[in-house]
DSSP file (Angstrom, degrees, kcal/mol; ACC not computed):
  #  RESIDUE AA STRUCTURE BP1 BP2  ACC     N-H-->O    O-->H-N    N-H-->O    O-->H-N    TCO  KAPPA ALPHA  PHI   PSI    X-CA   Y-CA   Z-CA
    1    1 A M              0   0    0      0, 0.0     2,-0.5     0, 0.0     5,-0.1   0.000 360.0 360.0 360.0 140.2  -14.5 -146.2   80.8
    2    2 A N    >   -     0   0    0      1,-0.2     3,-1.6     2,-0.1     4,-0.1  -0.567 360.0-152.9 -73.3 118.0  -16.6 -149.1   79.7
    3    3 A S  G >  S+     0   0    0     -2,-0.5     3,-1.4     1,-0.3    -1,-0.2   0.669  88.1  72.0 -70.6 -15.5  -19.6 -149.3   82.1
    4    4 A K  G 3  S+     0   0    0      1,-0.3    -1,-0.3     3,-0.0    -2,-0.1   0.684  94.9  55.1 -73.4 -13.8  -20.0 -153.1   81.5
    5    5 A N  G <  S+     0   0    0     -3,-1.6    40,-3.3     2,-0.0     2,-0.4   0.335  92.3  95.4 -94.3   6.0  -16.8 -153.6   83.5
    6    6 A L  E <   -A   44   0A   0     -3,-1.4     2,-0.5    38,-0.2    38,-0.2  -0.803  59.3-156.3-103.3 139.8  -18.2 -151.7   86.5
    7    7 A I  E     -A   43   0A   0     36,-3.2    36,-2.6    -2,-0.4     2,-0.3  -0.961  24.6-121.0-114.4 123.8  -20.0 -153.3   89.4
    8    8 A Q  E  >  -A   42   0A   0     -2,-0.5     4,-2.5    34,-0.2    34,-0.3  -0.472  16.2-143.7 -65.7 126.1  -22.4 -151.2   91.4
    9    9 A I  H  > S+     0   0    0     32,-2.2     4,-2.8    -2,-0.3     5,-0.2   0.883  97.5  56.9 -61.0 -40.6  -21.2 -151.1   95.0
   10   10 A K  H  > S+     0   0    0     31,-0.5     4,-2.0     1,-0.2    -1,-0.2   0.934 112.0  41.2 -57.5 -47.7  -24.7 -151.2   96.4
   11   11 A Q  H  > S+     0   0    0      2,-0.2     4,-2.7     1,-0.2    -1,-0.2   0.885 113.0  54.5 -68.5 -39.0  -25.5 -154.5   94.6
   12   12 A F  H  X S+     0   0    0     -4,-2.5     4,-2.1     1,-0.2    -2,-0.2   0.919 110.1  47.0 -58.9 -45.0  -22.0 -155.9   95.4
   13   13 A C  H  X>S+     0   0    0     -4,-2.8     5,-2.2     2,-0.2     4,-1.1   0.884 111.5  50.2 -67.8 -39.4  -22.5 -155.3   99.1
   14   14 A I  H ><5S+     0   0    0     -4,-2.0     3,-0.5    -5,-0.2    -2,-0.2   0.939 110.7  50.3 -62.0 -46.2  -26.0 -156.8   99.1
   15   15 A Y  H 3<5S+     0   0    0     -4,-2.7    -2,-0.2     1,-0.2    -1,-0.2   0.894 118.1  38.3 -58.8 -42.1  -24.7 -159.9   97.3
   16   16 A H  H 3<5S-     0   0    0     -4,-2.1    -1,-0.2    -5,-0.2    -2,-0.2   0.501 108.1-123.0 -90.5  -4.4  -21.9 -160.3   99.8
   17   17 A G  T <<5 +     0   0    0     -4,-1.1     2,-0.3    -3,-0.5    -3,-0.2   0.878  67.4 127.4  66.8  38.9  -24.0 -159.3  102.8
   18   18 A I      < -     0   0    0     -5,-2.2    -1,-0.2    -6,-0.1     2,-0.2  -0.790  62.8 -98.7-122.8 166.3  -21.7 -156.5  103.9
   19   19 A E    >>  -     0   0    0     -2,-0.3     3,-1.3     1,-0.1     4,-0.6  -0.576  24.4-127.2 -82.8 146.7  -22.0 -152.8  104.6
   20   20 A N  H >> S+     0   0    0      1,-0.3     4,-1.7    -2,-0.2     3,-0.5   0.802 107.4  69.8 -59.6 -29.0  -21.2 -150.2  102.0
   21   21 A T  H 3> S+     0   0    0      1,-0.2     4,-2.6     2,-0.2    -1,-0.3   0.778  87.2  64.9 -63.7 -25.5  -19.0 -148.5  104.6
   22   22 A F  H <> S+     0   0    0     -3,-1.3     4,-2.1     2,-0.2    -1,-0.2   0.932 103.9  45.3 -61.9 -44.4  -16.6 -151.5  104.3
   23   23 A I  H <X S+     0   0    0     -4,-0.6     4,-2.1    -3,-0.5    -2,-0.2   0.891 111.7  52.9 -65.8 -39.5  -15.8 -150.5  100.7
   24   24 A T  H  X S+     0   0    0     -4,-1.7     4,-2.4     1,-0.2    -2,-0.2   0.903 108.4  50.5 -61.7 -41.1  -15.5 -146.9  101.7
   25   25 A E  H  X S+     0   0    0     -4,-2.6     4,-1.6     2,-0.2    -2,-0.2   0.900 107.6  53.2 -63.7 -40.1  -13.0 -147.9  104.3
   26   26 A L  H  <>S+     0   0    0     -4,-2.1     5,-2.9     1,-0.2     6,-0.6   0.905 110.0  48.5 -60.0 -40.7  -11.0 -149.9  101.8
   27   27 A Q  H ><5S+     0   0    0     -4,-2.1     3,-1.7     4,-0.2    -2,-0.2   0.907 106.0  56.8 -66.0 -40.8  -10.9 -146.8   99.6
   28   28 A N  H 3<5S+     0   0    0     -4,-2.4    -1,-0.2     1,-0.3    -2,-0.2   0.821 108.4  47.9 -60.1 -30.8   -9.7 -144.7  102.6
   29   29 A Y  T 3<5S-     0   0    0     -4,-1.6    -1,-0.3    -5,-0.1    -2,-0.2   0.441 118.4-114.4 -87.6  -0.9   -6.8 -147.0  103.0
   30   30 A G  T < 5S+     0   0    0     -3,-1.7    -3,-0.2    -4,-0.2    -2,-0.1   0.718  82.7 122.2  77.1  20.8   -6.0 -146.8   99.2
   31   31 A L  S   <S+     0   0    0     -5,-2.9     2,-0.3    -6,-0.2    -4,-0.2   0.690  74.3  20.5 -91.1 -20.5   -6.9 -150.5   98.7
   32   32 A V  S    S-     0   0    0     -6,-0.6     2,-0.5    -9,-0.1    -2,-0.2  -0.947  70.1-129.5-140.5 162.5   -9.6 -150.0   96.1
   33   33 A E        -     0   0    0     -2,-0.3    11,-0.5    11,-0.1     2,-0.5  -0.971  18.4-152.3-115.5 123.0  -10.7 -147.3   93.7
   34   34 A I  E     -B   43   0A   0     -2,-0.5     2,-0.5     9,-0.1     9,-0.2  -0.807   8.4-151.4 -94.3 133.1  -14.3 -146.2   93.7
   35   35 A I  E     -B   42   0A   0      7,-3.0     7,-2.6    -2,-0.5     2,-0.6  -0.906   4.9-152.5-107.0 127.8  -15.6 -144.9   90.4
   36   36 A F  E     +B   41   0A   0     -2,-0.5     2,-0.4     5,-0.2     5,-0.2  -0.887  25.0 159.0-104.2 123.3  -18.5 -142.4   90.6
   37   37 A Q  E >   -B   40   0A   0      3,-2.3     3,-1.6    -2,-0.6    -2,-0.0  -0.995  64.2  -8.3-143.0 136.3  -20.8 -142.2   87.6
   38   38 A E  T 3  S-     0   0    0     -2,-0.4     3,-0.1     1,-0.3    -1,-0.1   0.872 126.8 -53.8  46.8  49.6  -24.3 -140.9   87.3
   39   39 A E  T 3  S+     0   0    0      1,-0.2     2,-0.3    -3,-0.0    -1,-0.3   0.739 120.6  96.4  60.2  27.4  -24.7 -140.3   91.0
   40   40 A D  E <   - B   0  37A   0     -3,-1.6    -3,-2.3   -31,-0.0     2,-0.4  -0.930  68.2-124.4-138.1 164.5  -23.8 -143.9   91.9
   41   41 A S  E     - B   0  36A   0     -2,-0.3   -32,-2.2    -5,-0.2   -31,-0.5  -0.895  27.7-179.9-117.9 144.3  -20.6 -145.6   93.0
   42   42 A Y  E     -AB   8  35A   0     -7,-2.6    -7,-3.0    -2,-0.4     2,-0.4  -0.915  22.5-139.9-138.1 157.9  -18.9 -148.6   91.3
   43   43 A L  E     -AB   7  34A   0    -36,-2.6   -36,-3.2    -2,-0.3     2,-0.3  -0.923  33.4-113.9-111.2 145.4  -15.9 -150.9   91.5
   44   44 A H  E >   -A    6   0A   0    -11,-0.5     3,-2.2    -2,-0.4     4,-0.4  -0.607  26.1-122.6 -75.8 142.2  -14.1 -152.0   88.4
   45   45 A S  G >  S+     0   0    0    -40,-3.3     3,-1.1     1,-0.3    -1,-0.1   0.762 108.6  66.7 -59.9 -26.1  -14.5 -155.7   87.8
   46   46 A K  G 3  S+     0   0    0      1,-0.2     4,-0.3   -41,-0.2    -1,-0.3   0.706  97.3  56.2 -68.8 -17.1  -10.7 -156.3   87.9
   47   47 A Q  G <> S+     0   0    0     -3,-2.2     4,-2.5     1,-0.2     3,-0.3   0.622  82.3  90.3 -84.9 -14.3  -10.8 -155.3   91.6
   48   48 A L  H <> S+     0   0    0     -3,-1.1     4,-3.0    -4,-0.4     5,-0.3   0.876  81.9  51.6 -57.4 -46.2  -13.3 -157.9   92.5
   49   49 A P  H  > S+     0   0    0      0, 0.0     4,-1.8     0, 0.0    -1,-0.2   0.925 114.4  44.3 -58.5 -41.8  -10.9 -160.8   93.4
   50   50 A A  H  > S+     0   0    0     -4,-0.3     4,-2.2    -3,-0.3    -2,-0.2   0.913 114.3  48.9 -67.6 -41.8   -8.9 -158.5   95.7
   51   51 A V  H  X S+     0   0    0     -4,-2.5     4,-2.2     1,-0.2    -1,-0.2   0.914 110.7  50.3 -65.0 -42.2  -12.0 -157.1   97.3
   52   52 A E  H  X S+     0   0    0     -4,-3.0     4,-2.0    -5,-0.2    -1,-0.2   0.867 109.4  51.9 -64.7 -34.8  -13.5 -160.5   97.9
   53   53 A K  H  X S+     0   0    0     -4,-1.8     4,-2.3    -5,-0.3    -1,-0.2   0.906 109.8  49.1 -64.7 -41.6  -10.2 -161.6   99.5
   54   54 A M  H  X S+     0   0    0     -4,-2.2     4,-2.3     2,-0.2     5,-0.2   0.848 107.3  55.4 -67.7 -33.7  -10.3 -158.6  101.8
   55   55 A I  H  X>S+     0   0    0     -4,-2.2     4,-3.1     2,-0.2     5,-0.6   0.937 109.4  46.8 -61.6 -46.2  -13.9 -159.4  102.7
   56   56 A R  I  X>S+     0   0    0     -4,-2.0     5,-1.6     1,-0.2     4,-1.5   0.907 111.6  51.2 -63.5 -41.5  -12.8 -162.9  103.8
   57   57 A L  I  <5S+     0   0    0     -4,-2.3     6,-2.3     3,-0.2     4,-0.2   0.920 119.0  36.8 -60.2 -43.3   -9.9 -161.5  105.8
   58   58 A H  I  <5S+     0   0    0     -4,-2.3     4,-0.5     4,-0.2    -2,-0.2   0.949 127.9  29.3 -77.4 -50.2  -12.2 -159.1  107.6
   59   59 A Y  I  <5S+     0   0    0     -4,-3.1    -3,-0.2    -5,-0.2    -2,-0.1   0.853 129.9  33.3 -85.8 -35.3  -15.4 -161.0  108.1
   60   60 A D  I  <<S+     0   0    0     -4,-1.5    -3,-0.2    -5,-0.6    -2,-0.1   0.882 131.7  29.2 -88.0 -40.9  -14.2 -164.6  108.3
   61   61 A L  S   <S-     0   0    0     -5,-1.6    -3,-0.2    -4,-0.2    -2,-0.1   0.455  99.0-128.2-100.6  -1.7  -10.8 -164.1  110.0
   62   62 A K        +     0   0    0     -4,-0.5     2,-0.4    -6,-0.3    -4,-0.2   0.832  47.8 162.6  60.2  36.4  -11.7 -160.9  111.9
   63   63 A I        -     0   0    0     -6,-2.3    -1,-0.2    -7,-0.1    -2,-0.1  -0.752  32.8-131.2 -88.1 130.8   -8.7 -159.0  110.6
   64   64 A N     >  -     0   0    0     -2,-0.4     4,-2.4     1,-0.1     5,-0.2  -0.161  28.1 -95.5 -76.6 174.6   -9.1 -155.2  111.1
   65   65 A M  H  > S+     0   0    0      1,-0.2     4,-2.7     2,-0.2     5,-0.2   0.857 124.3  54.2 -61.3 -38.1   -8.4 -152.6  108.4
   66   66 A E  H  > S+     0   0    0      1,-0.2     4,-2.2     2,-0.2    -1,-0.2   0.905 110.6  47.3 -63.7 -39.9   -4.9 -151.9  109.5
   67   67 A G  H  > S+     0   0    0      2,-0.2     4,-2.7     1,-0.2    -2,-0.2   0.904 111.6  49.7 -66.9 -41.8   -4.1 -155.7  109.2
   68   68 A I  H  X S+     0   0    0     -4,-2.4     4,-2.8     2,-0.2    -2,-0.2   0.910 110.5  51.4 -62.4 -42.1   -5.8 -155.9  105.8
   69   69 A D  H  X S+     0   0    0     -4,-2.7     4,-2.2     2,-0.2    -2,-0.2   0.929 111.9  46.2 -59.9 -46.8   -3.7 -152.9  104.7
   70   70 A A  H  X S+     0   0    0     -4,-2.2     4,-2.4     2,-0.2    -2,-0.2   0.920 113.4  48.7 -63.4 -44.5   -0.5 -154.5  105.9
   71   71 A I  H  X S+     0   0    0     -4,-2.7     4,-2.7     2,-0.2    -2,-0.2   0.919 110.8  50.7 -62.0 -44.3   -1.4 -157.8  104.3
   72   72 A A  H  X S+     0   0    0     -4,-2.8     4,-2.2     1,-0.2    -1,-0.2   0.910 111.7  47.4 -61.8 -42.7   -2.2 -156.2  100.9
   73   73 A H  H  X S+     0   0    0     -4,-2.2     4,-2.2     2,-0.2    -1,-0.2   0.901 112.7  48.9 -66.5 -40.1    1.0 -154.3  100.9
   74   74 A L  H  X S+     0   0    0     -4,-2.4     4,-2.6     2,-0.2    -2,-0.2   0.912 111.1  49.7 -65.5 -41.4    3.0 -157.4  101.7
   75   75 A L  H  X S+     0   0    0     -4,-2.7     4,-2.3     2,-0.2    -2,-0.2   0.891 111.0  49.8 -64.3 -38.9    1.2 -159.4   99.0
   76   76 A N  H  X S+     0   0    0     -4,-2.2     4,-2.3     2,-0.2    -1,-0.2   0.897 111.0  49.7 -64.3 -39.8    2.0 -156.6   96.5
   77   77 A K  H  X S+     0   0    0     -4,-2.2     4,-2.7     2,-0.2    -2,-0.2   0.911 110.4  49.7 -65.0 -42.9    5.6 -156.6   97.5
   78   78 A I  H  X S+     0   0    0     -4,-2.6     4,-2.6     2,-0.2    -2,-0.2   0.916 110.5  50.7 -61.6 -43.2    5.8 -160.4   97.2
   79   79 A E  H  X S+     0   0    0     -4,-2.3     4,-2.2     2,-0.2    -2,-0.2   0.913 111.4  47.9 -62.0 -42.8    4.2 -160.2   93.7
   80   80 A T  H  X S+     0   0    0     -4,-2.3     4,-2.4     2,-0.2    -2,-0.2   0.922 112.5  48.7 -63.0 -44.8    6.8 -157.5   92.7
   81   81 A L  H  X S+     0   0    0     -4,-2.7     4,-2.5     1,-0.2    -2,-0.2   0.886 110.2  51.8 -63.2 -38.5    9.7 -159.6   94.0
   82   82 A Q  H  X S+     0   0    0     -4,-2.6     4,-2.6     2,-0.2    -1,-0.2   0.901 109.7  49.3 -64.4 -41.1    8.4 -162.7   92.2
   83   83 A Q  H  X S+     0   0    0     -4,-2.2     4,-2.3     2,-0.2    -2,-0.2   0.910 111.7  48.8 -63.7 -42.2    8.2 -160.7   88.9
   84   84 A N  H  X S+     0   0    0     -4,-2.4     4,-2.5     2,-0.2    -2,-0.2   0.900 111.6  49.8 -63.3 -41.1   11.8 -159.5   89.5
   85   85 A L  H  X S+     0   0    0     -4,-2.5     4,-2.6     2,-0.2    -2,-0.2   0.921 110.6  49.2 -63.7 -44.6   12.9 -163.0   90.2
   86   86 A N  H  X S+     0   0    0     -4,-2.6     4,-2.3     1,-0.2    -2,-0.2   0.907 111.6  49.7 -61.3 -41.7   11.2 -164.3   87.0
   87   87 A S  H  X S+     0   0    0     -4,-2.3     4,-2.2     2,-0.2    -2,-0.2   0.921 111.8  47.6 -62.9 -44.8   12.8 -161.6   85.0
   88   88 A A  H  X S+     0   0    0     -4,-2.5     4,-2.4     1,-0.2    -2,-0.2   0.897 111.5  50.7 -64.2 -40.3   16.3 -162.3   86.4
   89   89 A Q  H  X S+     0   0    0     -4,-2.6     4,-2.4     2,-0.2    -1,-0.2   0.896 109.8  50.3 -64.8 -39.5   15.8 -166.0   85.8
   90   90 A N  H  X S+     0   0    0     -4,-2.3     4,-2.2     2,-0.2    -2,-0.2   0.907 111.4  48.1 -64.6 -41.5   14.8 -165.4   82.2
   91   91 A K  H  X S+     0   0    0     -4,-2.2     4,-2.6     2,-0.2    -2,-0.2   0.894 111.3  51.2 -64.8 -39.8   17.9 -163.2   81.7
   92   92 A L  H  X S+     0   0    0     -4,-2.4     4,-3.0     2,-0.2    -2,-0.2   0.916 109.5  49.6 -63.9 -43.2   20.1 -165.8   83.2
   93   93 A R  H  X S+     0   0    0     -4,-2.4     4,-2.5     2,-0.2    -2,-0.2   0.907 111.7  48.9 -61.0 -42.1   18.7 -168.5   80.9
   94   94 A L  H  X S+     0   0    0     -4,-2.2     4,-1.9     2,-0.2    -2,-0.2   0.923 112.8  47.5 -63.5 -44.1   19.3 -166.3   77.9
   95   95 A F  H  X S+     0   0    0     -4,-2.6     4,-1.8     2,-0.2    -2,-0.2   0.921 112.9  48.2 -62.6 -45.8   22.9 -165.6   79.1
   96   96 A E  H  X S+     0   0    0     -4,-3.0     4,-1.9     1,-0.2    -1,-0.2   0.887 109.1  54.2 -61.7 -39.6   23.5 -169.3   79.7
   97   97 A H  H  X S+     0   0    0     -4,-2.5     4,-1.3     1,-0.2    -1,-0.2   0.884 108.9  48.3 -63.2 -38.9   22.0 -170.2   76.3
   98   98 A H  H  < S+     0   0    0     -4,-1.9    -1,-0.2     1,-0.2    -2,-0.2   0.822 109.7  52.9 -71.3 -31.2   24.5 -167.7   74.6
   99   99 A L  H  < S+     0   0    0     -4,-1.8    -2,-0.2     1,-0.2    -1,-0.2   0.860 107.0  52.0 -70.0 -35.4   27.4 -169.2   76.5
  100  100 A I  H  <        0   0    0     -4,-1.9    -1,-0.2     1,-0.2    -2,-0.2   0.843 360.0 360.0 -70.8 -33.9   26.6 -172.7   75.4
  101  101 A E     <        0   0    0     -4,-1.3    -1,-0.2    -5,-0.2    -2,-0.2   0.482 360.0 360.0 -72.5 360.0   26.5 -171.7   71.7
């Protein structure tokens, strides 16, 4: 894995003013993947938007881990449903286009 895409959890937590245990709790709920390299722990940079959203949910809106877990699963479900809807709409457009010709 390319280490330039990894964010050291310790530095991430200092920057955001949060405890390292928050990231560990997210991992325990299966919401993030922690990468261990050279006796340190990292997040992949592609996870940062989701983690920052979870930080806001927890620290700004006072939502507990169970609530964050539920919200994350619902958002993933909505995203999957949106992708399925887009796919169905594209197939329908293609079908309609063939009917018109």
